[in-house]
Structures are given as C-alpha cells and as structure tokens.
C-alpha positions in Angstrom: -124.4 -33.4 77.6 -122.3 -34.7 74.8 -122.6 -38.2 76.2 -126.4 -38.0 76.1 -126.3 -36.7 72.5 -124.0 -39.6 71.5 -126.2 -42.0 73.3 -129.3 -40.7 71.6 -127.7 -40.9 68.2 -126.5 -44.4 68.9 -130.1 -45.4 69.9 -131.4 -43.8 66.7 -128.9 -45.6 64.5 -129.5 -48.9 66.2 -133.3 -48.5 65.7 -132.7 -47.5 62.1 -130.5 -50.6 61.6 -133.1 -52.9 63.0 -135.8 -51.2 60.9 -133.8 -51.6 57.7 -132.8 -55.1 58.6 -136.5 -56.0 59.1 -137.8 -54.1 56.1 -135.0 -54.2 53.4 -135.6 -57.9 52.3 -139.1 -56.8 51.2 -138.3 -53.3 50.0 -136.7 -54.4 46.8 -139.6 -56.8 46.2 -142.0 -54.0 46.9 -140.3 -51.7 44.3 -140.1 -54.5 41.7 -143.8 -55.3 42.1 -145.0 -51.7 41.8 -142.7 -51.1 38.7 -144.2 -54.3 37.1 -147.7 -53.0 37.8 -146.8 -49.6 36.3 -145.3 -51.4 33.3 -148.5 -53.3 32.8 -150.5 -50.1 33.2 -148.3 -48.3 30.5 -148.9 -51.2 28.1 -152.7 -50.9 28.7 -152.6 -47.1 28.0 -150.7 -47.9 24.8 -153.3 -50.5 23.9 -156.1 -48.1 24.6 -154.8 -45.7 21.9 -155.2 -48.5 19.2 -158.0 -50.5 20.9 -155.7 -53.5 21.1 -157.7 -56.1 22.9 -156.9 -59.6 24.2 -158.3 -60.8 20.9 -155.8 -58.8 18.9 -153.0 -60.4 21.1 -154.4 -63.8 20.3 -154.4 -63.0 16.5 -150.9 -61.8 16.8 -149.9 -65.1 18.5 -151.7 -67.1 15.8 -149.7 -65.3 13.2 -146.3 -65.5 14.9 -146.6 -69.0 16.4 -149.3 -70.8 14.4 -148.2 -74.3 15.2 -147.6 -73.8 18.9 -150.1 -75.8 21.1 -152.7 -73.5 22.5 -155.0 -75.9 24.3 -154.5 -79.5 25.4 -157.9 -81.1 26.2 -158.2 -84.8 27.0 -156.2 -86.5 24.2 -156.6 -83.6 21.7 -154.3 -80.7 21.0 -155.3 -77.5 19.3 -152.7 -75.1 18.0 -153.1 -71.3 17.9 -153.8 -71.6 14.2 -156.5 -74.3 14.9 -158.1 -72.0 17.5 -158.2 -69.1 15.1 -159.8 -71.2 12.4 -162.4 -72.7 14.7 -163.3 -69.4 16.3 -163.8 -68.0 12.8 -166.3 -70.8 12.1 -168.1 -70.1 15.3 -168.3 -66.4 14.5 -169.7 -67.1 11.1 -172.5 -69.2 12.6 -173.6 -66.1 14.6 -173.3 -63.8 11.6 -175.2 -66.1 9.3 -178.1 -66.6 11.7 -178.9 -62.9 11.3 -179.9 -62.8 14.9 -176.6 -61.5 16.4 -175.6 -58.0 15.5 -172.6 -55.8 16.4 -172.6 -55.0 20.1 -175.0 -57.8 21.1 -174.5 -60.2 24.0 -174.7 -64.0 23.6 -175.3 -66.1 26.8 -173.1 -69.2 27.1 -174.1 -72.2 29.2 -171.0 -74.2 28.5 -168.6 -76.2 30.7 -164.8 -76.4 30.5 -164.1 -77.4 26.9 -162.2 -75.8 24.0 -165.6 -74.7 22.4 -166.0 -72.3 25.3 -162.9 -70.5 24.1 -163.8 -70.7 20.4 -167.3 -69.2 21.1 -165.9 -66.2 23.1 -163.1 -65.5 20.6 -165.6 -65.7 17.8 -168.0 -63.3 19.4 -165.3 -60.7 20.0 -164.3 -61.1 16.4 -167.7 -59.8 15.3 -167.8 -57.1 17.9 -170.0 -58.9 20.5 -169.7 -59.9 24.1 -170.6 -63.1 26.0 -172.4 -63.7 29.3 -170.9 -66.7 31.1 -173.7 -68.6 32.8 -172.9 -70.9 35.7 -173.7 -74.4 34.4 -174.7 -75.6 37.9 -177.7 -73.2 38.2 -181.2 -74.2 37.1 -184.8 -73.0 36.7 -185.5 -69.5 38.1 -181.8 -68.8 38.9 -180.9 -69.7 35.3 -183.6 -67.5 33.9 -182.6 -64.6 36.2 -178.9 -64.8 35.1 -179.9 -65.0 31.4 -182.3 -62.0 31.7 -179.6 -60.0 33.5 -177.3 -60.2 30.5 -179.8 -58.7 28.0 -178.9 -61.5 25.6 -181.3 -62.7 22.9 -179.3 -65.8 22.0 -178.3 -68.8 24.2 -175.7 -71.4 23.4 -175.6 -74.5 25.7 -173.5 -77.6 26.0 -175.1 -80.9 24.9 -174.9 -82.3 28.4 -176.9 -79.3 29.6 -179.9 -79.8 27.3 -182.2 -80.9 30.2 -181.4 -77.7 32.0 -182.3 -75.7 28.9 -185.5 -77.6 28.2 -186.6 -76.8 31.8 -186.7 -73.1 30.9 -187.3 -73.4 27.2 -191.0 -72.2 27.2 -189.9 -69.0 28.9 -187.0 -68.5 26.5 -189.1 -69.1 23.4 -191.8 -66.7 24.9 -189.1 -64.1 25.0 -188.1 -65.0 21.3 -184.7 -66.1 22.4 -182.7 -68.1 19.8 -181.4 -71.3 21.4 -178.5 -73.4 20.2 -177.2 -76.7 21.6 -173.6 -77.9 21.0 -174.7 -81.2 19.7 -174.6 -82.8 16.2 -178.4 -82.7 16.2 -181.4 -81.7 18.3 -184.9 -83.0 18.4 -186.4 -80.4 20.8 -188.7 -77.8 19.0 -187.2 -74.3 19.0 -183.6 -75.5 19.5 -181.0 -75.7 16.8 -177.7 -77.6 16.5 -174.7 -75.2 16.7 -172.2 -77.9 15.8 -174.0 -78.8 12.7 -174.0 -75.2 11.5 -170.4 -74.7 12.5 -169.2 -77.8 10.5 -170.6 -76.1 7.4 -169.2 -72.7 8.1 -166.1 -71.2 6.5 -162.9 -70.8 8.6 -161.7 -67.9 6.5 -160.6 -64.8 8.5 -163.3 -62.2 9.3 -163.0 -58.5 8.5 -161.7 -56.3 11.3 -164.5 -53.8 10.3 -166.9 -56.1 12.2 -165.4 -55.0 15.5 -164.3 -51.5 14.5 -166.7 -50.0 17.0 -165.0 -51.8 20.0 -162.9 -49.8 22.4 -161.2 -51.0 25.6 -164.2 -49.6 27.5 -166.6 -52.0 25.6 -167.8 -55.1 27.5 -165.7 -58.2 26.7 -167.8 -60.5 29.0 -170.3 -60.6 31.8 -169.1 -62.8 34.7 -171.4 -63.6 37.5 -170.8 -63.3 41.2 -170.9 -66.6 43.1 -174.3 -65.9 44.6 -173.4 -67.1 48.1 -175.7 -64.5 49.7 -178.5 -64.5 47.1 -179.0 -64.4 43.3 -175.9 -64.0 41.3 -175.1 -60.5 39.8 -173.5 -60.0 36.4 -170.3 -58.0 36.7 -169.3 -56.0 33.6 -165.8 -57.0 32.4 -164.6 -54.4 29.9 -161.7 -55.1 27.5 -159.5 -52.8 29.6 -160.5 -54.6 32.8 -159.7 -57.9 31.1 -156.2 -56.7 30.3 -155.7 -55.9 33.9 -156.9 -59.2 35.1 -154.9 -61.1 32.5 -151.7 -59.4 33.6 -151.5 -61.6 36.7 -149.4 -64.2 34.9 -147.0 -61.5 33.8 -146.8 -60.2 37.4 -146.1 -63.7 38.8 -143.3 -64.5 36.4 -145.0 -66.8 33.9 -142.9 -67.1 30.8 -143.3 -68.2 27.2 -142.1 -71.7 27.9 -144.7 -72.4 30.6 -147.7 -74.7 30.4 -150.6 -73.7 32.7 -153.1 -76.3 34.0 -156.6 -75.1 34.4 -159.3 -77.1 36.1 -161.3 -74.3 37.6 -164.6 -73.3 35.8 -164.2 -71.0 32.8 -167.5 -69.3 33.5 -165.9 -67.8 36.6 -163.1 -65.2 36.5 -160.7 -67.5 38.2 -160.7 -69.9 35.3 -161.3 -67.5 32.4 -158.4 -65.2 33.2 -156.2 -68.3 33.2 -157.0 -68.6 29.5 -156.7 -64.9 28.7 -153.6 -64.6 30.7 -152.1 -67.5 28.7 -153.0 -65.6 25.5 -151.2 -62.5 26.9 -148.2 -64.7 27.5 -148.5 -66.7 24.3 -148.4 -70.0 26.2 -150.1 -73.4 26.3 -153.2 -74.2 28.4 -153.9 -77.7 29.7 -157.6 -77.6 30.2 -159.7 -80.1 32.3 -163.5 -80.3 32.2 -163.7 -80.3 36.0 -161.3 -80.4 39.0 -160.5 -84.0 40.0 -158.3 -84.9 43.0 -157.5 -88.3 41.7 -156.5 -87.1 38.2 -154.8 -83.8 39.1 -151.2 -85.0 39.3 -151.6 -87.4 36.4 -152.8 -84.5 34.2 -149.8 -82.4 35.4 -147.4 -85.1 34.3 -149.3 -85.8 31.1 -149.2 -82.2 29.9 -145.8 -81.3 31.5 -147.6 -78.5 33.4 -145.3 -75.9 35.0 -148.0 -73.6 36.4 -151.3 -74.5 38.1 -154.2 -72.3 39.1 -155.9 -73.0 42.4 -158.4 -71.8 44.9 -158.0 -72.7 48.6 -160.3 -75.6 48.6 -158.6 -77.4 45.7 -155.3 -77.2 47.5 -156.9 -78.6 50.7 -158.4 -81.4 48.7 -154.9 -82.3 47.3 -153.3 -82.2 50.7 -156.0 -84.5 52.0 -155.1 -87.3 49.6 -153.2 -90.3 51.0 -149.4 -90.1 50.9 -148.1 -92.5 48.2 -145.0 -92.9 46.1 -144.7 -94.3 42.7 -141.8 -96.6 41.8 -140.0 -95.3 44.9 -139.5 -92.0 43.2 -140.5 -88.5 44.5 -144.3 -88.5 44.1 -146.3 -86.5 41.7 -144.1 -83.5 40.8 -141.9 -83.2 37.8 -141.9 -79.7 36.1 -144.4 -77.9 38.4 -142.8 -74.7 39.7 -145.6 -72.1 40.3 -149.1 -72.1 41.7 -151.3 -69.0 41.3 -154.6 -68.5 43.1 -156.4 -67.3 46.1 -157.9 -68.5 49.4 -155.3 -70.9 50.6 -155.1 -71.4 54.4 -151.7 -71.0 56.1 -151.7 -74.6 57.3 -152.6 -75.9 53.9 -149.9 -73.8 52.3 -147.2 -75.3 54.6 -148.6 -78.8 54.1 -148.6 -78.4 50.3 -145.0 -77.3 50.2 -144.0 -80.1 52.6 -145.7 -82.8 50.6 -145.3 -81.7 47.0 -142.0 -79.8 46.8 -140.7 -76.3 46.7 -143.4 -74.9 44.5 -143.7 -71.0 44.5 -147.2 -70.1 45.7 -148.4 -66.8 44.6 -151.5 -66.0 46.6 -153.6 -63.1 45.3 -156.7 -61.1 46.2 -159.3 -59.7 43.9 -163.0 -59.7 43.1 -164.7 -60.3 39.7 -166.3 -56.9 39.9 -163.5 -55.1 41.8 -161.1 -52.4 40.6 -158.2 -53.4 42.8 -156.0 -56.5 43.4 -153.3 -57.6 45.8 -150.5 -60.1 45.2 -148.3 -61.9 47.7 -145.1 -61.7 45.8 -142.8 -62.2 48.8 -144.0 -65.7 49.7 -145.1 -64.8 53.3 -147.3 -67.8 54.3 -150.9 -66.7 55.0 -150.7 -63.2 53.6 -152.4 -61.9 50.5 -150.1 -58.9 49.8 -148.3 -56.0 51.4 -149.4 -52.5 52.4 -146.7 -50.3 51.1 -146.4 -46.5 50.4 -145.6 -47.1 46.7 -148.6 -49.3 46.0 -150.9 -47.0 47.9 -149.4 -44.0 46.0 -150.2 -45.3 42.6 -153.2 -47.5 43.4 -155.0 -45.8 46.4 -156.6 -48.1 48.9 -157.0 -48.4 52.6 -158.2 -50.6 55.5 -160.7 -48.6 57.5 -162.4 -49.1 60.8 -165.7 -50.9 60.5 -168.7 -51.4 62.8 -169.8 -55.0 62.3 -173.0 -54.5 64.3 -174.2 -51.6 62.3 -172.8 -52.9 59.1 -171.1 -49.6 58.2 -167.7 -47.9 58.3 -166.8 -45.9 61.4 -166.6 -42.1 60.8 -165.0 -39.3 62.8 -166.7 -36.1 63.9 -166.1 -34.6 60.4 -167.8 -37.5 58.7 -164.7 -39.1 57.2 -163.6 -42.7 57.6 -160.7 -43.7 59.9 -157.9 -46.0 58.9 -157.7 -49.2 61.1 -154.8 -49.6 63.5 -152.1 -52.2 62.8 -153.5 -55.6 63.8 -157.1 -54.4 63.8 -159.5 -55.9 61.3 -161.1 -53.3 59.0 -162.9 -52.9 55.7 -160.7 -52.8 52.5 -161.7 -50.0 50.2 -160.1 -48.9 47.0 -160.5 -45.5 45.2 -162.6 -45.4 42.1 -160.8 -43.3 39.5 -159.9 -43.1 35.8 -157.0 -45.4 36.6 -159.1 -47.8 38.6 -162.7 -47.6 37.3 -165.6 -49.6 38.6 -168.0 -50.8 35.9 -170.5 -52.3 38.3 -173.3 -54.8 37.6 -175.2 -54.9 34.4 -178.8 -53.7 34.6 -178.5 -53.3 38.4 -177.9 -49.7 39.2 -179.0 -50.2 42.8 -176.5 -52.9 43.6 -173.8 -50.9 41.7 -174.4 -47.8 43.8 -174.5 -49.9 47.0 -170.9 -50.9 46.4 -169.7 -47.3 46.4 -168.6 -45.3 49.5 -168.6 -41.5 49.3 -166.6 -38.9 51.2 -164.2 -41.5 52.6 -161.2 -39.3 53.3 -162.2 -36.1 51.7 -165.3 -34.5 50.3 -166.2 -35.8 46.9 -164.0 -38.9 46.7 -165.5 -42.3 45.9 -164.2 -45.6 47.0 -165.3 -49.2 46.3 -166.5 -51.2 49.2 -165.0 -54.6 48.7 -167.1 -56.2 51.4 -163.9 -57.8 52.8 -162.4 -57.4 56.2 -158.6 -57.3 56.3 -155.8 -57.0 58.9 -152.4 -55.4 58.4 -149.6 -56.6 60.7 -146.6 -54.7 62.0 -144.5 -55.8 59.0 -147.1 -54.4 56.6 -148.4 -57.8 55.4 -152.1 -57.9 54.7 -154.3 -60.8 55.8 -157.8 -61.7 54.7 -160.1 -61.9 57.8 -163.7 -62.5 56.6 -166.5 -61.3 54.4 -168.5 -58.5 55.9 -171.7 -60.4 55.8 -170.1 -63.5 57.3 -168.6 -61.7 60.4 -171.1 -61.6 63.3 -171.1 -60.1 66.7 -171.5 -62.1 69.9 -171.0 -61.1 73.6 -169.8 -57.7 72.4 -167.0 -59.2 70.2 -166.6 -59.6 66.4 -166.4 -63.2 65.3 -164.6 -63.9 62.0 -166.2 -67.0 60.6 -163.2 -67.9 58.4 -160.8 -67.9 61.3 -163.2 -70.1 63.4 -163.8 -72.5 60.5 -160.0 -72.9 60.0 -159.6 -73.8 63.7 -162.4 -76.3 63.7 -161.1 -77.9 60.5 -158.0 -78.9 62.4 -159.9 -81.0 65.0 -159.1 -84.7 64.6 -162.5 -86.0 63.3 -163.5 -82.9 61.3 -162.9 -82.9 57.5 -164.5 -79.6 56.6 -166.3 -76.8 58.4 -168.3 -73.6 57.6 -169.3 -71.2 60.4 -172.1 -68.7 60.6 -174.1 -66.7 63.1 -177.7 -67.6 64.2 -180.3 -65.6 66.0 -181.1 -66.7 69.6 -184.3 -65.2 71.2 -183.5 -62.7 73.9 -179.8 -62.4 72.9 -177.9 -59.5 71.4 -176.1 -60.3 68.2 -175.8 -63.9 66.9 -174.5 -67.1 68.4 -171.9 -69.1 66.5 -172.9 -72.3 64.7 -170.7 -74.6 62.7 -171.7 -77.1 60.0 -169.1 -79.8 59.6 -168.4 -82.9 57.7 -166.4 -85.8 59.2 -163.3 -87.6 58.0 -163.9 -90.9 56.4 -164.5 -93.7 58.9 -164.6 -91.4 61.9 -167.5 -90.4 64.2 -168.1 -87.1 65.8 -165.8 -87.0 68.8 -167.7 -84.4 70.9 -165.3 -84.3 73.8 -162.2 -83.9 71.6 -163.8 -81.2 69.5 -164.8 -79.3 72.7 -161.2 -79.5 74.0 -160.0 -78.3 70.6 -162.2 -75.2 70.5 -161.5 -74.5 74.1 -157.8 -74.6 73.6 -157.7 -72.6 70.4 -160.6 -70.2 70.5 -161.7 -67.4 72.9 -165.0 -68.1 74.7 -167.0 -65.7 72.5 -165.8 -67.3 69.3 -166.6 -70.9 70.2 -169.6 -72.2 68.2 -172.5 -72.8 70.5 -174.0 -75.3 68.1 -172.5 -77.9 65.9 -174.3 -79.5 62.9 -173.0 -82.7 61.4 -173.6 -83.1 57.7 -172.6 -85.6 55.0 -171.5 -82.8 52.7 -171.4 -79.0 52.6 -173.2 -77.1 49.7 -170.7 -75.1 47.7 -170.7 -73.0 44.6 -168.8 -74.0 41.4 -165.7 -72.3 42.9 -166.1 -74.2 46.2 -167.4 -71.3 48.2 -169.7 -72.4 51.0 -173.4 -71.6 50.7 -174.7 -70.4 54.0 -178.1 -68.8 53.3 -180.2 -71.9 54.0 -178.0 -72.8 57.0 -178.6 -69.4 58.6 -182.4 -69.6 57.9 -182.7 -73.1 59.5 -180.6 -71.9 62.5 -180.4 -74.5 65.3 -184.1 -75.5 65.1 -184.4 -79.4 65.3 -187.8 -79.1 63.7 -186.2 -77.8 60.5 -183.0 -79.9 60.6 -182.7 -83.6 59.9 -178.9 -83.6 60.6 -177.6 -84.3 64.1 -177.1 -81.0 66.0 -175.0 -80.6 69.1 -175.0 -78.0 71.8 -171.9 -76.7 73.6 -172.3 -77.5 77.3 -169.5 -75.7 79.3 -170.4 -77.4 82.5 -170.0 -80.9 81.0 -167.1 -79.7 78.8 -168.7 -81.4 75.9 -170.9 -81.0 72.8 -174.1 -82.8 73.7 -177.0 -83.7 71.4 -179.5 -80.8 71.0 -182.7 -82.4 72.2 -186.1 -80.5 72.2 -185.9 -79.7 75.9 -182.5 -78.0 75.4 -183.8 -76.2 72.3 -186.9 -74.9 74.3 -184.7 -74.0 77.3 -182.4 -71.9 75.1 -185.3 -70.2 73.4 -187.0 -69.4 76.7 -183.8 -68.1 78.2 -183.8 -70.9 80.8 -180.4 -72.2 79.5 -177.7 -69.7 79.3 -175.4 -69.7 76.4 
C-alpha cells in the first residue's frame, strides 16, 4: 500500500514539476503585465478626480520640456512649445468664428500632417471634440460620416478641396461652416483656415473654456473601417483615450524613444501613436502616408527606435528585395520595438530574420471596444494570454459560437458556454464601470447590437467583439477570423483569414483575400479567393492546386479563384469584400479571370459559361 502511495505522490510531483516548468517562464510575465495594467488603471482613477486629460499631460510636457522635439515631419521639427503655440492659434480661429461653442464637435478631413494634431489639441483646449473623417471616402459616404458626427463645422486639407466641393451644396444647405487648410480659397462658401490662423494670437487660453470637461466627455469620434458597410462613429471619451494611450507604457516605451508613425491619424491605430507619445513625453516622426521605399530611410533619418505597424505594412516590408548598403547590415540602426496588430506568424519570423532582433509587441483591440490584449511574451502568432489574473481584473471569455446561425451557443439554462481549448469561439468582454462601452454616436440600434445579455448570469452584459479566437493548451490566444467573414461549407466552419494566409504562401501569389459565395442548391457558402500575383509571374494553376491540397482540408479549399491586378483595401489595409461577395463567381458580372477547382484534373481550370451553368444547375458537383 505504501509503495502505491509513494508512487502516486511521485507521479503528482512529476506532473507538478512539468506543469511549473511549462508555465513558470510566462507566470512572472503574466503578473508583471497585470500589475502594469492595474497601475495604469490607478493613474486613470486619479486623473478622473481632477479631470486630467491627455491635453493636460501635453501642457505639462510643454512646460517641463518646451524645447524637446515633439513632431518631425519631412524636414521640419516642431517642439512641444511650438505645438502649444500653434494649437493655441488654431483654437482661437474656432473661438473667433463664433460658430464653435463649448461642447461642439468639429469634423476634420485632414491627412497625416502636424496640423491634424494642432487642430485636435486646439479643439480640446476650448472644450470641444473632433470627428476624424477618413480622407479616402467621397460623396454619399463622406456626407454620411459628417452627419453622424453632429458637427456644424468642417475643416479640410487643401489637397482634399475637390472632395469637399463635391458635397459642398449639401453642406451649405445644412448651414455648415467649411474651412480649407490653404492660404486662400476661391470657392464660394469656403474660408481659408490658414489665413485666419496666421493672424491669430498664440497666447495661452483660459482653462475655464474647458472647465465643463470630464473624463467621460468625448475627446474624439473615430470611425470603424466600413469593411461591411458604411462606417460607424465610435465615441472615444477622454477616459477611453487614456486607456488606449497607455499601450506605449505597457510595451516599455521610455522617454528617450522616438516613435515613427506612418499609419493614418484619422484611425485609432495612428492617433493613439500620437497620444501615447504625449503620455510618454517623447518625439513623433510623422509621415504623410506609409511608403515601403522610404520606410527605412525615414527610420534612419529620424533615429526612430519604435515603429507602429499593422500586419499588411510588415508584409510589404518583408516583400522588398534583399539589399545591403555599403556592405553593412541593411536598414536598422536604433530600432528596437514594433507595436501593432495583425501580423501573420510567417511574416513575423521573416521580419525578425531579415531586419534584426526587434521586439514585436502584437496587440488586439477595437476602436469601439472596452478590452484589449497584448502579447508581452513574444510568442509568435499569438495576440495575448488567457490568464486567471487578467480575467479576474478584466473579465472576458471565449464562448462557443454557432457560425451558421450567427449567434452564441447557450445551454439549457440560457447561458453561454466557454469554448474548449483549441476550439474557435467568440471573444466577449464584460461591460462594467471599469470597462465601459460608449458605443456609436447617434446609432443606438448598432450600439445595442454589440451587447450580449445574460451571458454567464442573469443581468450581466458583455460586449460582442465580433472576433473569433482560439486558446491553446499553453493559454495563448490566437485570432481566428471576423464573425462575418467566417462561413460554413460541407458542415464545417471555414476561417477566411487562415485560408488566405495559406494561399498567400503559394509561389505565384502575392496577396489573397477569401470569402464565401452562395451556390444554388447548396447549404452554406463555397469558398472563393481573390488574389494578386507576384511581379512578372502568371497564375500557376497546377501549383496552386497542389499547394491548397497539401495545406488545406477539402472543405476549406477555395472552389473559385479570381485573379485581380489589385485588392481594394481601407485606409488601414483591411480588405473590402462586400462587392466581391455580391459578384460571387458569375462571369457575367466579373471581368477578371476566374478559375474553378477541378478535383478530377487536379487543377484550377478557367471558369467558362458551361461550367458556371453546370454548377448553378447542380450538374457539376463542387
């Protein structure tokens, strides 16, 4: 009997040893991360008592380090003192116009330039907020976004004057004040903002102008990407902005760093790069638009130590030809940290292999969300960790999700069920005083649509992130797909992101996006991929077939392949699929070459009308 007890104890201790050996390297990191988040939370609670906003932090930096460079842009450098003075001038233009009052919103149609920052700082100084319009949108979409904000004033960049004039009659009909950032303007009903700003005083403004602001007041309205329809304006309160801006603190950015930002400031990815820099009191190297050819030159020019990325920009950089300069290690000098989201595991490995041992801090979050994840351990491909401590202080879960019905799976009591390890599920985060959800401005229906009620107990409310995640045995969390992008085929769920990643590794394929299309007489949706080809290469149908056959299960292999010269993307490089889904695989609607997966011939063959008709009539099985 004693022998069996000793044996059982030995087995237990051995198991405990292996568990600790496997877990311990991450345990300390887990604790440090949660402590850092709690520290940031405590700071925010302290700020709430005094209504200390990001603007107040900026003014503090302008007082304590007036001559420190704040923004490098092209060949110009603006110190914190310069930024303070220029934003004072911008604020006075709004005040002197008499059209902007405390609490108003001003819409900004401005690209990446220092003026974007001066305008926002100036508006907060007088107790107002800004709506950041995507400068790529036009016509009805532009009017829709403007009207969502409730603004009665629009400020637009000089190069966007044509876009403004296109909707000017509608704006003037609504009695909107329109300003252009040009030295002069000939269009009737449009005034020059720069001209007025050059004449305005740079003297400090009274704090009384913003005395009504609290951390629950809106700091900005930032729009969703609009990949599935018209963009929605997410409310970013001053408290939420503090939380978003703490990312640089959590990733170890220090006062000596210089952060390079080439992502659009109208989107949260770029904007929180600037506000995070203000929180840290560091220098921003700003570029008007991401450029593969100029990226490393800029990093060297401005001595950048930190870069911001999204997955596609990293992939673009890795696709550049391998070159060396003066036989020295190419490109990198001071760069040590990359912060962003959406990088594929293969691109991550390639980036480190090519450009040096740069720490990559992959994060997860949504503009309108109340929850974020950060991969602080450096596990390639993961977006964070599922730990008891993080869930205790910031409740969230990955729950079972029925892709076909488009809703969470609930038990006999009506409550949601947590997904098993390795099983894709829907990420939800609890809505509470600690993690509020402000929703979308003037869109109560869409705001309520994001909420899930009675998730784990009666009366609780969780935010439906719309993202499918998977947690592995080591508690790492991996992004799987957007709920709307995942489709069901042959009784299986197909994650478009995973399939696109596989197709992108085929020899001739440069870029791929995957979506589901309706096929008459078939349940679910058949997979279809739109791809672009590498320079100088043709579509190698046999090789692509072999590739998908080797790396994808039968149900996940795209039945149709569409060859395009380029893929439509948003300003933050997210693929636009609405039109692709609408056109389906119909040759009558598509001018691009389309191929059909023929399993008998083990090839992707051209989709001719006879094949199209055969598929629609059910004569050809897919």
